[in-house]
N, C-alpha and C positions, 0 to 999 in steps of 0.2 A: 597939953600934947601934941595939938595941932601946930602952934608955935614952935615946937621942938622940931617935928617932924618937917615942918617947913625950911628953918634953917639949916638941919642938917642935910636936906635935898639938895640944899643952894649948895653949901659946902661941898659935897659929893662930887657935884657936876662941875665946880669949879675948879676943885684940884684934879679932875680926871682930865680936864680941857687944859689946864695947866701943865700936866706931866705930857700930855700928847704933844704941845707946842715944842716944851724943851726937848722931847726925843726927835722931833721934827727937825728942829733947827739943828742938833747935835748929828743927825743923819744917822741914829740908833735904832730907829723904828723897824728897821729890817731885822737887826740883830735879835730882839728880844721877842718874845711871845706878847703880843697885846691882848689877848683875851681877858687878863684881868682888868684891864684898863677900861676895856669897854664893860664888861661887868660892872666894874664902880661907877661909870656913868648909868648904864642902863638902871639899877638899884638906886642910884640918886635921882632918876626921873621917878622912878616909882614910889619912891618915900614923899619927892615933891606934891606929886600928884595925890597921894595919901595927904598930906598936911592941906594941902589947896580945897580939897573936894570933901573931906572928913568921910573919906568912904575905906575899907580897908579891901585891895584887890586880890590879896590873898584868898579871903574869905569868899570872892565871887567865885574864883576857881575851884574851891573845895565845898562849895554849897552842896552838890549832889551826895558827896560823900560825909558830910556832917548830920545831914537828914536821914 
């Protein structure tokens, strides 16, 4: 599971960075909503962090509600 999370995190970050670079080169970044692109990179960072540290960041946020 950790290997899968690490690979998926890297893929999500790379796809987000590639799309950002392509949109910036074509001057289309101002014409589209970049919020989904930022969300993709942020979720990729979260998944990569989860894979590398073997912790679940969502469980830390929901700890008070689960107990």
